A tleap script that builds the chain and sets N, CA, C and O, in Angstrom:
source leaprc.protein.ff14SB
mol = sequence {
  NMET ASN ASN ARG PHE VAL LEU PHE ALA ILE
  THR SER GLY ILE GLY GLY ILE ILE MET LEU
  ILE TYR PHE GLY VAL ILE PRO TRP SER PRO
  SER ARG HIE CYS ASN ALA VAL PHE CYS ASP
  PRO TYR HIE TRP GLN ILE LEU SER LEU GLY
  ILE THR PHE CYS LEU VAL GLY CYS ALA PHE
  LEU ILE PRO PRO ARG MET GLU THR LEU VAL
  ARG LEU CYS THR LEU ALA ILE LEU CYS SER
  PHE GLY ALA ALA MET ILE GLY THR ILE PHE
  PHE CALA
}
set mol.1.N position { 89.757 32.809 3.781 }
set mol.1.CA position { 89.885 34.193 3.393 }
set mol.1.C position { 88.956 34.467 2.215 }
set mol.1.O position { 88.829 33.653 1.301 }
set mol.2.N position { 88.330 35.597 2.256 }
set mol.2.CA position { 87.351 35.942 1.241 }
set mol.2.C position { 88.043 36.345 -0.069 }
set mol.2.O position { 89.104 36.970 -0.053 }
set mol.3.N position { 87.433 35.981 -1.192 }
set mol.3.CA position { 88.017 36.306 -2.494 }
set mol.3.C position { 88.110 37.801 -2.735 }
set mol.3.O position { 89.012 38.260 -3.435 }
set mol.4.N position { 87.174 38.579 -2.154 }
set mol.4.CA position { 87.212 40.030 -2.346 }
set mol.4.C position { 88.490 40.628 -1.769 }
set mol.4.O position { 89.062 41.550 -2.351 }
set mol.5.N position { 88.935 40.114 -0.641 }
set mol.5.CA position { 90.147 40.638 -0.023 }
set mol.5.C position { 91.394 40.261 -0.821 }
set mol.5.O position { 92.349 41.034 -0.894 }
set mol.6.N position { 91.380 39.082 -1.410 }
set mol.6.CA position { 92.505 38.668 -2.258 }
set mol.6.C position { 92.586 39.565 -3.489 }
set mol.6.O position { 93.665 40.031 -3.855 }
set mol.7.N position { 91.438 39.805 -4.127 }
set mol.7.CA position { 91.418 40.690 -5.296 }
set mol.7.C position { 91.817 42.113 -4.921 }
set mol.7.O position { 92.518 42.787 -5.676 }
set mol.8.N position { 91.368 42.568 -3.749 }
set mol.8.CA position { 91.775 43.888 -3.262 }
set mol.8.C position { 93.285 43.966 -3.084 }
set mol.8.O position { 93.919 44.934 -3.506 }
set mol.9.N position { 93.853 42.949 -2.461 }
set mol.9.CA position { 95.300 42.950 -2.206 }
set mol.9.C position { 96.100 42.925 -3.503 }
set mol.9.O position { 97.119 43.606 -3.616 }
set mol.10.N position { 95.650 42.149 -4.477 }
set mol.10.CA position { 96.387 42.049 -5.737 }
set mol.10.C position { 96.331 43.358 -6.517 }
set mol.10.O position { 97.367 43.896 -6.908 }
set mol.11.N position { 95.113 43.872 -6.744 }
set mol.11.CA position { 94.998 45.074 -7.577 }
set mol.11.C position { 95.539 46.312 -6.875 }
set mol.11.O position { 96.204 47.131 -7.509 }
set mol.12.N position { 95.273 46.466 -5.597 }
set mol.12.CA position { 95.815 47.622 -4.885 }
set mol.12.C position { 97.328 47.520 -4.736 }
set mol.12.O position { 98.021 48.537 -4.738 }
set mol.13.N position { 97.837 46.311 -4.609 }
set mol.13.CA position { 99.294 46.131 -4.552 }
set mol.13.C position { 99.969 46.534 -5.845 }
set mol.13.O position { 101.011 47.189 -5.831 }
set mol.14.N position { 99.378 46.143 -6.967 }
set mol.14.CA position { 99.931 46.545 -8.268 }
set mol.14.C position { 99.890 48.063 -8.408 }
set mol.14.O position { 100.867 48.684 -8.826 }
set mol.15.N position { 98.745 48.658 -8.052 }
set mol.15.CA position { 98.619 50.117 -8.133 }
set mol.15.C position { 99.586 50.829 -7.206 }
set mol.15.O position { 100.167 51.852 -7.566 }
set mol.16.N position { 99.755 50.282 -6.012 }
set mol.16.CA position { 100.701 50.881 -5.067 }
set mol.16.C position { 102.134 50.828 -5.565 }
set mol.16.O position { 102.883 51.793 -5.421 }
set mol.17.N position { 102.513 49.704 -6.148 }
set mol.17.CA position { 103.865 49.579 -6.698 }
set mol.17.C position { 104.077 50.565 -7.841 }
set mol.17.O position { 105.128 51.200 -7.926 }
set mol.18.N position { 103.088 50.696 -8.719 }
set mol.18.CA position { 103.191 51.645 -9.835 }
set mol.18.C position { 103.355 53.068 -9.307 }
set mol.18.O position { 104.187 53.823 -9.809 }
set mol.19.N position { 102.569 53.437 -8.302 }
set mol.19.CA position { 102.663 54.799 -7.770 }
set mol.19.C position { 103.965 55.025 -7.010 }
set mol.19.O position { 104.525 56.120 -7.069 }
set mol.20.N position { 104.457 54.012 -6.298 }
set mol.20.CA position { 105.734 54.172 -5.599 }
set mol.20.C position { 106.894 54.327 -6.587 }
set mol.20.O position { 107.838 55.071 -6.320 }
set mol.21.N position { 106.832 53.643 -7.703 }
set mol.21.CA position { 107.855 53.825 -8.732 }
set mol.21.C position { 107.753 55.220 -9.324 }
set mol.21.O position { 108.772 55.868 -9.563 }
set mol.22.N position { 106.528 55.693 -9.564 }
set mol.22.CA position { 106.322 57.035 -10.115 }
set mol.22.C position { 106.903 58.107 -9.193 }
set mol.22.O position { 107.553 59.041 -9.661 }
set mol.23.N position { 106.668 57.973 -7.875 }
set mol.23.CA position { 107.148 58.974 -6.928 }
set mol.23.C position { 108.618 58.796 -6.558 }
set mol.23.O position { 109.158 59.610 -5.809 }
set mol.24.N position { 109.268 57.769 -7.055 }
set mol.24.CA position { 110.697 57.587 -6.827 }
set mol.24.C position { 111.032 56.866 -5.535 }
set mol.24.O position { 112.201 56.826 -5.151 }
set mol.25.N position { 110.057 56.299 -4.855 }
set mol.25.CA position { 110.330 55.567 -3.613 }
set mol.25.C position { 111.012 54.244 -3.943 }
set mol.25.O position { 111.961 53.847 -3.268 }
set mol.26.N position { 110.534 53.569 -4.971 }
set mol.26.CA position { 111.170 52.348 -5.457 }
set mol.26.C position { 112.099 52.761 -6.602 }
set mol.26.O position { 111.633 53.334 -7.587 }
set mol.27.N position { 113.388 52.484 -6.494 }
set mol.27.CA position { 114.320 52.925 -7.538 }
set mol.27.C position { 114.051 52.232 -8.872 }
set mol.27.O position { 113.655 51.068 -8.927 }
set mol.28.N position { 114.276 52.977 -9.927 }
set mol.28.CA position { 114.058 52.471 -11.275 }
set mol.28.C position { 115.276 52.827 -12.115 }
set mol.28.O position { 115.761 53.957 -12.073 }
set mol.29.N position { 115.762 51.861 -12.874 }
set mol.29.CA position { 116.896 52.139 -13.760 }
set mol.29.C position { 116.467 51.832 -15.194 }
set mol.29.O position { 115.845 50.801 -15.448 }
set mol.30.N position { 116.792 52.712 -16.121 }
set mol.30.CA position { 116.358 52.516 -17.508 }
set mol.30.C position { 117.090 51.360 -18.180 }
set mol.30.O position { 118.237 51.049 -17.861 }
set mol.31.N position { 116.393 50.742 -19.113 }
set mol.31.CA position { 117.038 49.688 -19.891 }
set mol.31.C position { 117.878 50.321 -21.002 }
set mol.31.O position { 117.777 51.521 -21.257 }
set mol.32.N position { 118.685 49.529 -21.642 }
set mol.32.CA position { 119.564 50.069 -22.692 }
set mol.32.C position { 118.793 50.481 -23.928 }
set mol.32.O position { 119.052 51.539 -24.501 }
set mol.33.N position { 117.853 49.660 -24.344 }
set mol.33.CA position { 117.085 49.945 -25.544 }
set mol.33.C position { 115.602 49.778 -25.233 }
set mol.33.O position { 115.194 48.772 -24.653 }
set mol.34.N position { 114.802 50.761 -25.620 }
set mol.34.CA position { 113.383 50.726 -25.290 }
set mol.34.C position { 112.563 51.106 -26.518 }
set mol.34.O position { 112.790 52.150 -27.128 }
set mol.35.N position { 111.612 50.254 -26.871 }
set mol.35.CA position { 110.709 50.543 -27.979 }
set mol.35.C position { 109.318 50.911 -27.489 }
set mol.35.O position { 108.400 51.047 -28.298 }
set mol.36.N position { 109.144 51.073 -26.209 }
set mol.36.CA position { 107.828 51.347 -25.642 }
set mol.36.C position { 107.447 52.811 -25.841 }
set mol.36.O position { 108.285 53.651 -26.171 }
set mol.37.N position { 106.162 53.092 -25.631 }
set mol.37.CA position { 105.687 54.468 -25.723 }
set mol.37.C position { 106.312 55.304 -24.618 }
set mol.37.O position { 106.771 56.421 -24.858 }
set mol.38.N position { 106.327 54.758 -23.402 }
set mol.38.CA position { 106.947 55.440 -22.268 }
set mol.38.C position { 108.115 54.593 -21.791 }
set mol.38.O position { 107.922 53.478 -21.306 }
set mol.39.N position { 109.315 55.116 -21.926 }
set mol.39.CA position { 110.491 54.353 -21.513 }
set mol.39.C position { 110.858 54.593 -20.052 }
set mol.39.O position { 111.721 53.902 -19.511 }
set mol.40.N position { 110.217 55.556 -19.416 }
set mol.40.CA position { 110.420 55.743 -17.985 }
set mol.40.C position { 109.053 55.930 -17.326 }
set mol.40.O position { 108.099 56.347 -17.983 }
set mol.41.N position { 108.958 55.626 -16.040 }
set mol.41.CA position { 107.652 55.660 -15.380 }
set mol.41.C position { 107.265 57.032 -14.829 }
set mol.41.O position { 106.382 57.110 -13.974 }
set mol.42.N position { 107.888 58.105 -15.285 }
set mol.42.CA position { 107.638 59.412 -14.697 }
set mol.42.C position { 106.712 60.269 -15.556 }
set mol.42.O position { 106.956 61.462 -15.733 }
set mol.43.N position { 105.668 59.674 -16.080 }
set mol.43.CA position { 104.652 60.387 -16.840 }
set mol.43.C position { 103.354 60.351 -16.049 }
set mol.43.O position { 103.096 59.401 -15.310 }
set mol.44.N position { 102.541 61.384 -16.206 }
set mol.44.CA position { 101.290 61.436 -15.451 }
set mol.44.C position { 100.342 60.320 -15.861 }
set mol.44.O position { 99.462 59.949 -15.084 }
set mol.45.N position { 100.501 59.775 -17.063 }
set mol.45.CA position { 99.654 58.663 -17.478 }
set mol.45.C position { 99.926 57.419 -16.629 }
set mol.45.O position { 99.009 56.661 -16.311 }
set mol.46.N position { 101.168 57.222 -16.274 }
set mol.46.CA position { 101.542 56.078 -15.429 }
set mol.46.C position { 100.923 56.233 -14.046 }
set mol.46.O position { 100.411 55.264 -13.485 }
set mol.47.N position { 100.965 57.441 -13.490 }
set mol.47.CA position { 100.338 57.692 -12.199 }
set mol.47.C position { 98.834 57.451 -12.281 }
set mol.47.O position { 98.243 56.900 -11.352 }
set mol.48.N position { 98.222 57.853 -13.370 }
set mol.48.CA position { 96.792 57.651 -13.545 }
set mol.48.C position { 96.431 56.163 -13.584 }
set mol.48.O position { 95.406 55.760 -13.035 }
set mol.49.N position { 97.252 55.363 -14.217 }
set mol.49.CA position { 97.004 53.912 -14.215 }
set mol.49.C position { 97.186 53.316 -12.826 }
set mol.49.O position { 96.446 52.408 -12.447 }
set mol.50.N position { 98.153 53.807 -12.065 }
set mol.50.CA position { 98.323 53.350 -10.685 }
set mol.50.C position { 97.115 53.689 -9.827 }
set mol.50.O position { 96.676 52.876 -9.014 }
set mol.51.N position { 96.578 54.893 -10.009 }
set mol.51.CA position { 95.370 55.291 -9.287 }
set mol.51.C position { 94.200 54.409 -9.694 }
set mol.51.O position { 93.390 54.022 -8.852 }
set mol.52.N position { 94.110 54.091 -10.982 }
set mol.52.CA position { 93.031 53.222 -11.461 }
set mol.52.C position { 93.101 51.853 -10.792 }
set mol.52.O position { 92.082 51.328 -10.344 }
set mol.53.N position { 94.287 51.278 -10.723 }
set mol.53.CA position { 94.428 49.968 -10.070 }
set mol.53.C position { 94.028 50.041 -8.599 }
set mol.53.O position { 93.359 49.136 -8.102 }
set mol.54.N position { 94.421 51.090 -7.903 }
set mol.54.CA position { 94.052 51.218 -6.493 }
set mol.54.C position { 92.549 51.387 -6.320 }
set mol.54.O position { 91.965 50.827 -5.393 }
set mol.55.N position { 91.920 52.153 -7.204 }
set mol.55.CA position { 90.473 52.326 -7.125 }
set mol.55.C position { 89.724 51.031 -7.422 }
set mol.55.O position { 88.704 50.741 -6.796 }
set mol.56.N position { 90.225 50.261 -8.367 }
set mol.56.CA position { 89.598 48.964 -8.650 }
set mol.56.C position { 89.718 48.056 -7.427 }
set mol.56.O position { 88.773 47.341 -7.092 }
set mol.57.N position { 90.847 48.078 -6.773 }
set mol.57.CA position { 91.007 47.292 -5.552 }
set mol.57.C position { 90.034 47.729 -4.468 }
set mol.57.O position { 89.459 46.891 -3.774 }
set mol.58.N position { 89.849 49.024 -4.318 }
set mol.58.CA position { 88.892 49.525 -3.328 }
set mol.58.C position { 87.460 49.167 -3.705 }
set mol.58.O position { 86.619 48.954 -2.832 }
set mol.59.N position { 87.183 49.102 -4.999 }
set mol.59.CA position { 85.827 48.754 -5.443 }
set mol.59.C position { 85.448 47.337 -5.035 }
set mol.59.O position { 84.267 47.046 -4.844 }
set mol.60.N position { 86.422 46.460 -4.899 }
set mol.60.CA position { 86.115 45.094 -4.462 }
set mol.60.C position { 85.632 45.045 -3.019 }
set mol.60.O position { 84.921 44.116 -2.638 }
set mol.61.N position { 86.007 46.029 -2.214 }
set mol.61.CA position { 85.642 46.012 -0.795 }
set mol.61.C position { 84.352 46.751 -0.486 }
set mol.61.O position { 83.815 46.602 0.612 }
set mol.62.N position { 83.838 47.541 -1.416 }
set mol.62.CA position { 82.621 48.310 -1.162 }
set mol.62.C position { 81.416 47.367 -1.199 }
set mol.62.O position { 81.222 46.646 -2.177 }
set mol.63.N position { 80.617 47.372 -0.148 }
set mol.63.CA position { 79.431 46.514 -0.155 }
set mol.63.C position { 78.416 46.987 -1.199 }
set mol.63.O position { 78.265 48.191 -1.405 }
set mol.64.N position { 77.724 46.064 -1.855 }
set mol.64.CA position { 76.781 46.449 -2.911 }
set mol.64.C position { 75.616 47.306 -2.422 }
set mol.64.O position { 75.014 48.017 -3.226 }
set mol.65.N position { 75.285 47.265 -1.156 }
set mol.65.CA position { 74.155 48.047 -0.657 }
set mol.65.C position { 74.466 49.552 -0.595 }
set mol.65.O position { 73.548 50.361 -0.461 }
set mol.66.N position { 75.726 49.929 -0.689 }
set mol.66.CA position { 76.123 51.343 -0.702 }
set mol.66.C position { 76.184 51.820 -2.154 }
set mol.66.O position { 77.266 51.996 -2.713 }
set mol.67.N position { 75.024 52.025 -2.750 }
set mol.67.CA position { 74.954 52.313 -4.179 }
set mol.67.C position { 75.636 53.622 -4.560 }
set mol.67.O position { 76.282 53.698 -5.605 }
set mol.68.N position { 75.503 54.639 -3.737 }
set mol.68.CA position { 76.122 55.924 -4.058 }
set mol.68.C position { 77.638 55.813 -4.076 }
set mol.68.O position { 78.290 56.353 -4.970 }
set mol.69.N position { 78.194 55.127 -3.110 }
set mol.69.CA position { 79.644 54.950 -3.064 }
set mol.69.C position { 80.140 54.093 -4.228 }
set mol.69.O position { 81.211 54.345 -4.781 }
set mol.70.N position { 79.358 53.087 -4.594 }
set mol.70.CA position { 79.713 52.253 -5.750 }
set mol.70.C position { 79.737 53.099 -7.017 }
set mol.70.O position { 80.652 52.975 -7.831 }
set mol.71.N position { 78.739 53.953 -7.185 }
set mol.71.CA position { 78.682 54.807 -8.377 }
set mol.71.C position { 79.821 55.814 -8.404 }
set mol.71.O position { 80.399 56.062 -9.462 }
set mol.72.N position { 80.151 56.392 -7.265 }
set mol.72.CA position { 81.267 57.343 -7.216 }
set mol.72.C position { 82.598 56.663 -7.524 }
set mol.72.O position { 83.437 57.214 -8.237 }
set mol.73.N position { 82.778 55.477 -6.987 }
set mol.73.CA position { 84.019 54.740 -7.250 }
set mol.73.C position { 84.106 54.344 -8.718 }
set mol.73.O position { 85.177 54.413 -9.320 }
set mol.74.N position { 82.974 53.926 -9.296 }
set mol.74.CA position { 82.959 53.570 -10.710 }
set mol.74.C position { 83.273 54.785 -11.580 }
set mol.74.O position { 84.027 54.680 -12.547 }
set mol.75.N position { 82.704 55.924 -11.241 }
set mol.75.CA position { 82.986 57.149 -11.991 }
set mol.75.C position { 84.462 57.538 -11.889 }
set mol.75.O position { 85.068 57.953 -12.878 }
set mol.76.N position { 85.036 57.403 -10.695 }
set mol.76.CA position { 86.454 57.722 -10.515 }
set mol.76.C position { 87.339 56.764 -11.303 }
set mol.76.O position { 88.352 57.180 -11.864 }
set mol.77.N position { 86.968 55.488 -11.351 }
set mol.77.CA position { 87.732 54.506 -12.135 }
set mol.77.C position { 87.686 54.869 -13.609 }
set mol.77.O position { 88.717 54.883 -14.282 }
set mol.78.N position { 86.489 55.163 -14.113 }
set mol.78.CA position { 86.357 55.516 -15.529 }
set mol.78.C position { 87.114 56.796 -15.867 }
set mol.78.O position { 87.739 56.882 -16.924 }
set mol.79.N position { 87.068 57.783 -14.988 }
set mol.79.CA position { 87.784 59.046 -15.245 }
set mol.79.C position { 89.300 58.841 -15.248 }
set mol.79.O position { 89.990 59.345 -16.135 }
set mol.80.N position { 89.819 58.111 -14.272 }
set mol.80.CA position { 91.277 57.938 -14.213 }
set mol.80.C position { 91.785 57.066 -15.357 }
set mol.80.O position { 92.834 57.350 -15.935 }
set mol.81.N position { 91.044 56.003 -15.689 }
set mol.81.CA position { 91.461 55.159 -16.805 }
set mol.81.C position { 91.299 55.897 -18.127 }
set mol.81.O position { 92.147 55.790 -19.012 }
set mol.82.N position { 90.210 56.644 -18.257 }
set mol.82.CA position { 90.009 57.434 -19.471 }
set mol.82.C position { 91.088 58.491 -19.648 }
set mol.82.O position { 91.555 58.714 -20.764 }
set mol.83.N position { 91.487 59.140 -18.571 }
set mol.83.CA position { 92.558 60.131 -18.653 }
set mol.83.C position { 93.865 59.486 -19.099 }
set mol.83.O position { 94.598 60.053 -19.909 }
set mol.84.N position { 94.153 58.308 -18.572 }
set mol.84.CA position { 95.389 57.623 -18.961 }
set mol.84.C position { 95.366 57.227 -20.435 }
set mol.84.O position { 96.365 57.371 -21.140 }
set mol.85.N position { 94.234 56.733 -20.890 }
set mol.85.CA position { 94.150 56.301 -22.300 }
set mol.85.C position { 94.138 57.495 -23.256 }
set mol.85.O position { 94.798 57.457 -24.295 }
set mol.86.N position { 93.406 58.539 -22.923 }
set mol.86.CA position { 93.384 59.725 -23.777 }
set mol.86.C position { 94.760 60.379 -23.809 }
set mol.86.O position { 95.226 60.818 -24.861 }
set mol.87.N position { 95.398 60.438 -22.654 }
set mol.87.CA position { 96.757 60.999 -22.618 }
set mol.87.C position { 97.745 60.185 -23.410 }
set mol.87.O position { 98.647 60.738 -24.039 }
set mol.88.N position { 97.589 58.877 -23.390 }
set mol.88.CA position { 98.493 58.011 -24.157 }
set mol.88.C position { 98.251 58.153 -25.661 }
set mol.88.O position { 99.198 58.174 -26.448 }
set mol.89.N position { 96.991 58.249 -26.049 }
set mol.89.CA position { 96.669 58.333 -27.475 }
set mol.89.C position { 97.069 59.688 -28.051 }
set mol.89.O position { 97.663 59.747 -29.128 }
set mol.90.N position { 96.753 60.775 -27.353 }
set mol.90.CA position { 96.952 62.087 -27.942 }
set mol.90.C position { 98.292 62.738 -27.623 }
set mol.90.O position { 98.731 63.619 -28.363 }
set mol.91.N position { 98.954 62.330 -26.541 }
set mol.91.CA position { 100.193 63.007 -26.133 }
set mol.91.C position { 101.428 62.129 -26.251 }
set mol.91.O position { 102.509 62.540 -25.830 }
set mol.92.N position { 101.300 60.947 -26.806 }
set mol.92.CA position { 102.461 60.056 -26.929 }
set mol.92.C position { 103.239 60.332 -28.187 }
set mol.92.O position { 104.246 59.674 -28.448 }
savepdb mol mol.pdb
quit
């Protein structure tokens, strides 16, 4: 099995789990005490990180000869990760 497919499965799986928790498909119960910035996964920043993980997984499967698609995927990764970080810094 090719390493690209393993990396795709791992990163897209993490992103998929994050997004399924965000949309309420996977049940989530709060802990008793939370010191984190976000104590529940229902913030748009969490969804943005899930999208980032899925895009990184897709980037592993794009062949290098498709330069335009690689650039678009890279731009989408930077935008989604940047949105999550800016939202965390300024709106937390």
